[in-house]
N, C-alpha and C positions, 0 to 999 in steps of 0.2 A: 346401793344394785340400778337404780334406772339408771345412776350416772354413767357406768361402765357403757348398760345398752347405750343409751345414747351414742356416748363415743366407740363403739361398736357400726355402728349406724351412718355413723359421720365416717368415721374413717370408711367404710365399704366404699361411703357416694366418692367416698374420693377418686381410689381408686378406680369405679367404674369410668368417672369423668373421665377417666385418663386414659383407657386401655378406648373409650371408642376417639377422641382425638389423635395417638394415636394408629388407628383402625382407620381417621379421613387421612393423617400427612401419609397415608403408605398408596392408600391411590392413585396418586400423581402430583407434579413437578408445574411448577412455577417457574418462571427464568422472564427475566425485564432487562431490555436496553436501556440505555444515558439518551437521556433524551436533548432533540438539538432540532434545527430552521432549517426544515425542508422544504422545498415546492412540489417534492414527489417521494411515499412513502412508503418500500417494497420491506415486507416482516416476512422472511426468508428463512425453512424451515427444514431439515433434512433429519431423517430418522435410518441413525445409523444404526441402531440396536438391532435384536435380534427377534422380533416380534413384534405385531399388528396395535399401534396406540394409537387417541383419539388426542385429536388440538386440535383446541382453537387460539386461535389468532386474534388479539386486538389492538390494533393503533391507538393509543390516548393522547391526548393534547397535558400538555404538560399541567394546568391543571385536577388533573382526572377523567378527562371530558371525554366518551366515548365519542372515537371522530369514523371507524369503519370497526365492525368484530365481521372473524366471517369465521361456520363452526358451530357447531364440533363439528369434523368433517372425522375419517373415520384417516391412515395414515401409517399403509404400510410399509413394512422394512427396507427401503434402499430410497424410498420420497424422495420428493420433497418437494413442499407448498404452499404456500406464496397467501400472504394479505394485500393489496395495494392500496393505496391514500390520495389521493390532489386536491389540499388545496383550494372548497371555492374564492377565497380569497388570492389572486396571483401575487402577491406578496410573502403568500407562504405563511405558517405556522409556527407556532412548539409544538413538537412531539415525539415520545416515543412507544418501544410494542411488549406486547404482555401476552405469551406464551405460556397460553396451557399446555399442559400433558397428561393425557389420563390411559395410568398403564404398567408407568416406569414409576418405579422411586430415585432411578439411577441420571441425576443432569446426561449423562456421559453418552447416557442412553438416543443425544438430540443438540443440534449444531441449530444455531438460531443464529441470525444478524439482521440488522436492521442496516438496508443501505436506502440514502438519504441525497434527492441532489435540487439542488435548489437552482433556479436563473438568474440570475443578473447582470444590469446595462454594467460593460465595463464603466467606468467611471470620467466623467466628458464624455458621453459617445451614447450612440442608441446600440448598437451591439450589444448583447447578446452575450455570456460568459455561462457553460456550465461548473457546475462546483459538484462532485459529489463526495463519501465521506462513506465507510462503511465500521457499524457498532456492531462488537456484540454481544449477546446477553447470557448474561448469569447468574 
């Protein structure tokens, strides 16, 4: 009889733990871009949903270290918000964007991108050239 009670208690703990994990997952979403080398990072998000959300934008190095953090910031419907970072090294850095959004479980409520720019000299000259690339967050 003691074993049945222990089994029921253990099962109950698993059910409660699973429900708690589900509640946390329903609080928000996290979107990431791919990593890229750049001399300027602009992480942009637009709230295309119908309600105000909260967003934290992090620009992370290739090793996962935080280069810049913006937020949490209220994020009304129809608004765009940006987190920008210029690496201290003029040669640039590898990085990516992390968008933590609270108030929705639907990733379709947010459109997010990393607009990365890099300035390099044209080979054999001192003339700088700008290259830009846009990476979508998923």
